[in-house]
C-alpha positions, 0 to 999 in steps of 0.5 A, spaced: 065 268 136 072 271 135 075 265 133 069 264 128 069 271 125 077 270 124 075 263 120 070 267 116 076 272 114 081 266 113 085 268 119 088 262 123 088 263 130 094 263 135 092 262 142 096 262 148 093 258 154 097 262 160 099 269 159 102 271 166 094 271 168 094 265 174 087 266 177 088 271 183 085 265 188 090 260 186 096 266 187 093 268 194 090 261 197 095 256 193 102 260 193 101 260 185 106 256 181 110 254 188 105 249 189 105 242 185 097 242 185 097 248 180 100 243 174 093 239 174 089 245 175 092 248 169 092 242 165 084 241 166 084 249 164 088 247 158 083 241 156 077 245 157 080 250 152 082 244 147 075 241 147 071 248 147 075 250 141 076 244 137 076 245 130 076 253 131 083 253 134 089 248 132 095 253 134 096 253 141 102 256 146 102 253 153 106 259 157 108 266 154 115 268 155 116 262 160 123 264 161 122 271 164 121 267 171 129 266 171 131 272 166 127 277 170 131 275 176 138 279 173 134 285 170 136 292 172 142 290 176 137 287 181 141 281 185 136 276 187 138 271 192 138 264 192 131 263 195 129 267 189 132 263 184 130 256 188 123 258 187 124 260 180 127 254 178 122 250 182 116 254 179 119 253 172 119 245 173 112 245 175 110 249 169 114 245 164 111 239 167 104 242 166 106 244 159 108 237 157 101 234 160 098 239 156 101 238 149 099 230 150 092 232 152 091 237 146 094 231 141 089 226 144 083 231 144 085 233 137 090 230 132 090 237 128 092 241 134 099 244 134 102 246 141 108 250 142 113 254 147 114 261 147 120 264 149 122 271 150 128 272 145 134 276 146 140 276 142 146 276 146 153 278 144 160 279 148 162 286 148 169 284 147 174 278 145 176 277 152 175 270 153 171 272 160 166 276 156 165 270 151 164 265 157 159 270 160 155 271 153 155 263 153 152 262 160 147 268 158 144 264 152 144 257 156 141 260 162 136 265 159 134 262 152 136 255 152 134 252 159 127 253 157 127 251 150 131 245 151 126 242 156 120 244 152 123 242 145 128 236 147 124 233 153 130 233 158 134 238 162 141 240 159 147 238 162 149 245 164 143 245 168 147 242 174 151 248 174 145 253 174 142 249 180 149 249 184 150 256 183 144 257 187 143 251 191 137 249 188 134 242 189 128 241 185 122 237 187 122 232 181 120 225 180 121 220 175 114 221 173 116 228 171 122 226 167 117 221 163 112 226 162 117 231 159 120 227 154 113 225 152 110 232 152 115 236 147 112 241 143 111 241 136 114 248 134 118 253 137 116 261 138 119 267 141 118 274 141 124 279 139 125 286 140 132 287 141 139 285 142 143 285 148 151 286 149 154 283 155 161 284 158 165 283 165 168 290 164 166 296 166 162 300 161 162 308 160 155 307 157 150 302 158 143 301 154 137 298 157 130 296 154 125 291 155 127 290 162 134 288 160 141 292 161 148 291 158 153 295 154 151 300 149 153 297 142 156 302 138 154 299 132 147 299 133 142 305 133 137 306 139 130 308 140 127 313 145 127 307 150 133 305 149 132 299 145 137 297 140 135 297 133 138 290 131 134 286 125 141 282 124 140 280 131 133 277 129 136 273 123 142 270 128 137 268 133 133 264 128 139 261 125 141 259 132 134 256 134 133 252 128 140 249 128 139 247 136 132 244 135 130 242 128 123 244 129 118 249 126 119 256 128 114 262 129 116 269 131 110 271 135 112 278 138 116 283 134 115 291 134 117 298 136 115 302 142 115 309 139 112 316 140 107 318 135 105 325 133 097 326 130 098 332 125 093 337 124 089 333 119 089 327 123 094 323 120 099 319 123 106 319 119 111 313 122 116 312 117 121 309 123 116 304 125 115 302 117 123 302 117 123 297 123 119 292 120 122 292 113 129 291 116 126 285 120 122 282 115 128 282 110 132 278 115 127 273 116 127 272 108 134 271 108 134 266 114 128 262 110 133 262 104 138 259 108 134 254 111 130 256 117 123 253 118 120 259 119 112 258 119 109 264 122 110 272 124 105 276 128 107 283 130 106 287 137 102 289 136 096 291 131 093 297 135 096 301 141 096 299 148 099 300 155 106 298 154 107 292 159 114 294 160 113 302 162 106 302 163 105 308 158 101 309 153 105 314 149 110 308 148 106 306 142 107 300 138 100 299 134 099 300 126 092 303 129 093 310 134 088 310 140 086 317 143 088 315 150 094 318 154 098 316 160 093 318 165 087 314 161 084 320 158 082 321 151 076 319 146 079 312 145 078 314 137 082 309 133 086 312 127 090 308 122 097 310 121 101 310 115 104 303 117 097 300 117 096 301 110 104 299 109 103 293 113 096 291 109 100 291 103 106 287 106 101 282 108 097 282 101 104 280 098 106 275 103 112 280 105 114 281 097 112 288 097 116 292 102 116 299 099 
């Protein structure tokens, strides 16, 4: 019914099949994605979705922010051991195969289906021109961004994967049939989330910056949010251009936004010029990327309504265009009030991004 209502209003649904929501039984009784059997269970679920919503949904994403499985192992100074890395790479392999099989099934059920990957996108910069920083930055891109994108977009593991596996004594359970499936089930388009960039260095730093579960050196050329997220619209264009050059596939930005404090005025209004400024500057860089040849076909914000922050568990860290009267304890009237950004973004949509004033 939701999809039918969207269609009635000219809105095209974009649906993620798996968003960190493996059924509890499969986690507890079958050890989750450590178990190869989850591949076929996932594919059966995906096929059910494709059949049930045929004609209503044609844009699909297989796994949300699939690269987090690796990237989160190095977050906030956590030093994962080899066993954790071995498990992570194996889990990813099973998800890659599941994704590829779902792509094949989706195309077979409805040739109109377009099925993409979804990557947690972070632009990495070297903090200095020290060759060690340059190399470390390259390796960050390879492990955290390109590893998953290459398999899902190109259908094979990149050459640098051998280095990554050797670092942690990884021996994948991978078959020739798996390799064939990966090659035949590449995604139709590339999607990613983008909130901020990160600065990488091999040197000791006086001031660190952290946000969105990443931590690096503070970039003196950026301003930061109350939660330490770097305001970096140009980093979005940089990411777009790198991905466009690497994969030559259509691209969507499917998460982009700013978590910030909001104040309700005495008359009930909520003025959030900082959020409008964030979106305006990022949309300008998207426009520039398109002008330079990037095949950017879609953009969705995170998010349209306030919700509990996945990163910090807070309600006061608000992302939405619509204010929800609820606090960090879950108390409030749940009344919904459009912020200034709501009316601004409504105008942006109506003008397809041409009216940003």
